[in-house]
C-alpha positions in Angstrom: -118.9 -19.1 122.6 -121.5 -18.6 120.2 -122.0 -21.1 117.5 -124.3 -20.2 114.4 -127.0 -22.6 115.6 -129.6 -21.5 117.8 -132.1 -24.7 118.9 -134.8 -22.9 120.3 -137.3 -20.7 119.4 -135.2 -17.6 120.0 -132.7 -16.0 117.6 -129.3 -15.8 118.0 -127.4 -13.1 115.7 -123.9 -14.6 115.3 -121.0 -13.1 116.6 -118.4 -15.1 116.6 -116.9 -18.8 115.5 -116.4 -22.2 117.4 -113.0 -22.4 119.7 -112.5 -25.5 117.0 -112.8 -23.9 113.8 -110.5 -25.3 111.1 -107.5 -23.7 109.5 -108.8 -21.8 106.2 -107.2 -19.2 103.8 -107.6 -15.4 105.8 -109.9 -13.9 102.7 -111.9 -16.7 102.8 -113.0 -16.7 106.8 -113.4 -13.4 107.1 -116.0 -13.1 104.2 -117.7 -16.1 106.1 -117.5 -14.4 109.3 -119.0 -11.4 107.7 -122.0 -13.0 106.3 -122.5 -15.0 109.4 -122.9 -12.4 111.3 -125.6 -11.3 109.6 -127.4 -14.4 109.5 -130.0 -16.0 112.5 -131.0 -19.5 112.0 -133.7 -20.1 114.6 -135.2 -24.0 114.9 -138.9 -24.7 116.1 -139.7 -27.5 118.1 -139.5 -29.9 114.8 -136.1 -28.8 114.2 -137.5 -27.2 111.1 -134.9 -24.0 110.6 -136.1 -21.0 110.3 -133.4 -18.5 108.5 -133.5 -14.7 108.5 -130.6 -13.2 106.4 -130.6 -9.1 105.7 -129.7 -9.7 102.2 -131.4 -12.7 99.5 -128.1 -14.2 99.9 -127.6 -13.7 103.1 -130.5 -16.0 103.9 -129.1 -18.3 101.1 -125.8 -18.8 102.9 -127.5 -19.6 106.1 -130.1 -22.1 104.5 -127.1 -24.0 103.1 -125.4 -24.0 106.4 -128.9 -25.0 108.1 -129.0 -28.3 105.3 -125.7 -29.5 105.8 -126.0 -29.2 109.4 -129.1 -31.5 108.7 -127.7 -33.9 106.2 -124.3 -33.0 104.5 -124.1 -36.5 103.1 -127.0 -36.1 101.1 -126.1 -32.5 99.9 -122.6 -34.0 98.3 -124.3 -36.8 97.0 -127.0 -34.6 95.1 -123.5 -32.6 93.8 -121.7 -35.9 92.6 -124.6 -36.7 90.8 -125.1 -33.7 89.2 -121.2 -32.9 88.5 -121.0 -36.5 87.5 -117.8 -37.4 90.2 -120.3 -40.5 92.0 -117.5 -42.7 90.5 -115.0 -41.2 92.7 -116.8 -41.5 95.7 -118.3 -45.5 94.9 -116.6 -46.7 92.5 -115.7 -47.4 88.6 -119.0 -49.6 87.8 -121.0 -45.6 88.9 -119.3 -43.8 86.2 -121.3 -45.1 83.6 -123.9 -42.9 85.2 -121.2 -40.2 85.6 -120.6 -40.5 81.9 -123.7 -39.8 81.0 -123.9 -36.8 83.3 -120.8 -35.3 81.6 -122.5 -35.6 78.2 -124.2 -32.6 79.3 -122.5 -30.9 82.1 -119.2 -29.1 81.5 -117.7 -27.8 84.6 -115.5 -25.3 81.9 -119.0 -24.3 80.2 -120.8 -24.2 83.4 -117.7 -21.6 85.0 -118.1 -19.7 81.8 -121.9 -19.2 81.9 -121.0 -18.7 86.2 -119.0 -15.4 85.1 -121.7 -14.5 82.3 -124.8 -14.4 84.8 -126.8 -11.5 85.9 -124.5 -10.3 89.0 -127.9 -10.6 92.0 -127.3 -14.2 90.1 -124.0 -14.7 91.1 -124.7 -13.1 94.4 -126.5 -16.1 95.3 -124.6 -18.4 94.3 -121.4 -17.4 95.5 -123.3 -17.7 99.2 -124.2 -20.5 98.6 -120.7 -22.4 98.1 -119.7 -19.2 100.9 -122.4 -21.1 103.2 -121.1 -24.8 102.6 -117.7 -23.8 103.1 -118.3 -22.0 105.8 -120.1 -25.6 107.4 -117.1 -27.7 106.7 -114.2 -25.0 108.1 -116.2 -25.4 111.2 -117.0 -29.0 111.6 -113.2 -30.7 110.3 -115.3 -33.7 112.4 -116.8 -33.8 108.9 -115.1 -35.8 106.0 -116.4 -35.4 102.6 -116.3 -38.3 100.6 -114.7 -36.0 97.7 -115.8 -32.7 97.7 -114.5 -30.9 100.2 -114.1 -27.2 98.7 -117.6 -26.1 97.0 -117.4 -24.0 93.8 -119.8 -20.7 93.1 -120.4 -22.3 89.5 -121.4 -25.8 90.6 -124.7 -24.6 91.7 -125.4 -24.5 88.2 -125.3 -28.3 87.7 -128.3 -29.0 89.7 -131.6 -26.2 88.8 -134.3 -28.4 89.4 -135.4 -30.5 92.4 -137.6 -33.2 91.3 -137.0 -36.5 91.4 -134.6 -38.4 89.1 -134.1 -35.2 85.5 -134.7 -35.8 81.8 -131.2 -37.2 81.7 -132.6 -40.2 83.3 -134.3 -41.5 80.9 -130.7 -41.8 78.7 -130.4 -45.8 79.6 -127.4 -46.8 81.0 -127.2 -49.7 79.6 -127.0 -48.7 75.4 -124.6 -46.1 76.4 -122.2 -48.5 78.1 -122.6 -50.8 74.6 -122.0 -48.0 72.5 -119.2 -46.5 74.8 -116.9 -49.4 75.2 -119.0 -52.3 77.3 -121.2 -54.5 75.8 -124.0 -54.6 77.9 -127.6 -56.2 77.7 -130.6 -53.6 78.9 -131.7 -53.9 82.6 -135.2 -55.6 83.1 -136.1 -52.4 84.2 -135.8 -50.6 80.9 -137.3 -53.8 79.4 -140.2 -53.3 81.3 -140.5 -57.0 82.6 -140.0 -55.4 86.0 -143.1 -53.1 87.2 -141.8 -49.7 88.0 -142.7 -48.7 91.5 -145.8 -45.8 92.1 -143.8 -42.5 92.2 -145.6 -39.2 91.4 -146.7 -36.3 93.3 -150.0 -35.1 94.5 -151.2 -31.0 94.2 -154.9 -29.7 94.4 -155.5 -26.3 93.8 -159.6 -25.3 94.6 -161.3 -22.0 93.2 -163.1 -19.6 95.5 -166.5 -20.6 94.4 -165.7 -23.9 95.7 -164.4 -23.2 99.0 -166.2 -22.7 102.8 -164.7 -19.0 102.9 -164.3 -17.9 99.3 -160.8 -18.5 99.2 -158.7 -20.0 97.3 -156.8 -23.5 98.7 -153.5 -25.4 97.7 -152.6 -28.3 98.6 -149.1 -29.5 98.8 -148.5 -33.9 98.7 -145.3 -34.1 97.1 -144.9 -38.4 96.5 -140.8 -38.9 98.0 -139.1 -40.7 99.7 -138.4 -40.3 103.1 -136.0 -37.6 103.9 -135.5 -36.2 99.6 -135.8 -32.8 100.5 -135.5 -30.4 103.6 -138.2 -28.1 104.9 -137.2 -24.6 105.9 -138.0 -20.6 106.2 -135.9 -18.3 104.3 -136.7 -14.6 105.1 -134.9 -11.5 104.2 -135.0 -7.6 104.4 -135.3 -7.5 100.6 -138.9 -9.2 100.6 -137.6 -12.6 100.9 -140.5 -14.8 102.9 -140.6 -18.0 101.7 -141.5 -21.5 103.7 -141.6 -25.1 102.1 -139.2 -28.0 101.0 -135.9 -27.8 99.2 -134.1 -30.6 97.6 -130.9 -31.3 99.6 -128.3 -28.5 98.5 -130.4 -26.1 96.4 -131.1 -22.8 98.0 -134.5 -22.3 96.7 -137.6 -23.4 98.2 -138.9 -26.0 95.2 -142.5 -26.1 96.3 -144.3 -24.2 99.1 -145.7 -20.7 99.3 -144.9 -17.0 101.1 -147.0 -14.4 103.1 -149.7 -13.9 99.3 -149.0 -17.5 96.3 -148.3 -20.7 96.7 -146.6 -23.8 94.5 -146.2 -27.3 93.9 -144.5 -29.3 91.6 -145.6 -32.8 90.0 -143.8 -35.0 87.7 -145.2 -35.1 84.1 -144.7 -37.8 81.7 -145.1 -35.3 78.8 -142.7 -36.3 75.7 -140.3 -33.7 75.9 -136.5 -35.6 74.8 -136.4 -36.8 71.6 -133.8 -39.2 70.3 -132.4 -38.8 66.2 -131.2 -41.6 64.4 -128.4 -39.9 62.8 -127.0 -41.4 59.4 -123.4 -41.7 60.0 -120.9 -41.9 57.6 -116.7 -41.5 57.3 -115.3 -37.7 57.5 -111.8 -37.1 56.9 -110.5 -38.5 60.6 -113.7 -38.7 61.8 -117.1 -38.4 61.0 -120.8 -37.2 59.6 -123.5 -37.7 59.3 -126.8 -36.3 56.8 -128.7 -33.4 57.4 -131.4 -32.6 55.0 -129.3 -32.4 52.0 -126.0 -31.7 53.6 -123.3 -33.8 55.3 -122.0 -32.3 58.9 -119.5 -33.2 61.4 -120.1 -35.5 64.3 -118.4 -32.7 67.3 -115.9 -35.1 69.2 -114.8 -33.7 73.0 -112.7 -35.9 75.6 -114.6 -36.8 78.6 -112.0 -37.8 81.4 -113.5 -39.8 84.5 -112.0 -40.2 87.9 -113.1 -43.3 89.9 -112.1 -45.0 93.1 -110.1 -48.2 93.0 -110.7 -51.0 95.2 -107.8 -50.2 97.5 -108.5 -46.9 98.2 -106.6 -44.7 95.1 -108.3 -43.1 92.2 -107.9 -44.0 88.6 -109.0 -42.4 85.4 -110.8 -43.1 82.3 -110.8 -41.1 79.0 -113.9 -40.8 76.5 -114.4 -40.3 72.9 -117.7 -38.9 73.2 -120.0 -37.4 70.0 -122.4 -35.3 70.0 -124.5 -33.8 66.6 -127.0 -30.4 67.4 -129.5 -32.7 68.2 -127.9 -34.0 71.1 -125.1 -35.8 72.8 -124.7 -39.5 71.2 -125.7 -41.8 73.7 -126.3 -45.3 71.8 -126.4 -47.2 68.2 -129.4 -48.9 67.2 -129.6 -50.9 63.6 -126.8 -49.1 62.3 -127.5 -45.8 63.3 -125.6 -43.4 66.2 -128.7 -42.4 68.2 -128.5 -38.8 69.7 -130.3 -37.1 72.9 -132.4 -34.1 72.7 -133.4 -32.5 76.1 -133.5 -29.1 77.5 -130.3 -28.1 79.1 -130.3 -24.3 80.0 -128.8 -24.0 83.6 -128.5 -20.4 83.9 -132.6 -19.3 83.4 -133.7 -22.5 85.0 -131.8 -21.7 87.9 -133.6 -17.9 87.6 -136.8 -19.6 87.7 -136.0 -21.8 90.3 -135.1 -19.2 92.5 -137.8 -15.6 91.5 -140.7 -17.6 91.8 -140.6 -17.8 95.5 -140.8 -14.1 95.3 -143.8 -14.0 93.2 -146.4 -12.4 94.8 -149.5 -13.2 92.4 -150.5 -15.0 89.4 -149.4 -12.6 87.1 -145.6 -12.2 88.6 -145.3 -16.2 89.1 -146.3 -16.1 85.0 -143.4 -13.1 84.3 -140.9 -15.3 85.8 -142.0 -18.4 83.6 -141.0 -16.8 80.8 -138.2 -17.6 81.4 -139.5 -21.5 80.0 -137.1 -23.1 81.9 -139.5 -25.9 83.8 -138.9 -28.6 81.2 -140.8 -32.1 83.0 -142.9 -30.7 85.9 -146.2 -29.6 86.1 -147.2 -26.9 88.4 -150.3 -26.0 90.3 -150.9 -22.4 91.7 -153.0 -20.4 94.0 -152.4 -17.4 95.6 -154.5 -14.5 98.0 -156.0 -12.9 95.4 -158.1 -15.9 94.5 -156.4 -16.8 91.0 -155.3 -20.6 90.8 -153.7 -21.8 87.8 -152.3 -25.3 86.6 -149.2 -24.7 83.8 -147.7 -27.3 81.7 -143.9 -28.3 81.3 -142.7 -25.2 79.2 -140.0 -27.6 77.3 -141.8 -29.4 73.9 -139.8 -29.5 71.2 -141.0 -28.1 68.0 -141.6 -31.4 65.5 -141.3 -31.3 61.9 -145.0 -33.1 61.4 -143.0 -35.6 58.0 -142.2 -37.2 61.0 -144.0 -40.4 63.6 -142.2 -39.0 66.9 -144.4 -41.5 69.0 -142.2 -44.2 67.5 -139.0 -45.1 69.1 -136.2 -45.1 67.2 -135.2 -48.3 65.1 -133.6 -46.6 62.2 -136.0 -46.8 59.6 -136.6 -43.3 58.8 -133.7 -40.3 58.3 -133.2 -38.1 61.2 -133.7 -34.7 59.6 
């Protein structure tokens, strides 16, 4: 009997499953066995997994399996948040955060984007889902709260590894009030309660300032304990990255390979805008003024499930609204407020993966041409002695007729 996990420093090639393997569809299990046979996971003295696969996809399979061994609950919690399904585990009060997420994250759209994405990326997402599903199939004692089966497209819902995405700048109190439950802002939203200090530190030092003439990179992410896992991923296709990955993501978020290192720090750059829309009735729906024309407000029904106190499932449906700026999230002084932020799942996931294989500044910048890193600064250093500081890559192009530094108050039309 052999297992996928080897807790000594000697690698073990997987050849069979535990005798306790749970039942699974035969085609799936055959595929999972074949993938597992191409992966070794070696745990060092600190328990950190060093994953090796024949292909990059094999390494992803082993990476997600190892993460699930360490903390499946955090993986599931992260994807419940990303997919807008937390209320299915935690109850109806969580439905507002789910609604906020689902204003941007549409499972049908993500499935279509998965089907149309580059084959190499689809292969990685397939391996990601297989690794998690293989873990669940071989660990019947693990009881997921909601996600008993992972689908490859789900990886597109969570492509950026920092704490708190741009979407969290949208007030839940305002969202509740607009979509059906008048709610005062929280003390935190009003600024009455000081926010806990947060942020990360990174330092890149040029060769001329170091004793040995080589560039140095300090990676010091400020996160809550156990927010990220630590691992090494290698493959016969040239992958060799070590560092921190946010639970459930299959790329090294900040770390290094044999030639280069990258560090992300949180940024407060103004990359999220709100637009006060002038709304008017238009037939059976709504319209809004944009310049000299009236455009229809798009309508979409979002259905959310939630866990009842007795353990059963309830359901709520919301009619949501959006302009070309983005989803409507509030009403202020007689105007509907739409939020614009970057939401480009496929380029974001491509960039997060490909930068782990960049070997110098030029190749890192080539990957960065996808311009899908919306909210993080980047510090970079390589073994050529190159260092760099990169700003976030999403800055809205703004008409200088308007003052975008002023909070939405309805005094100017949104154009």
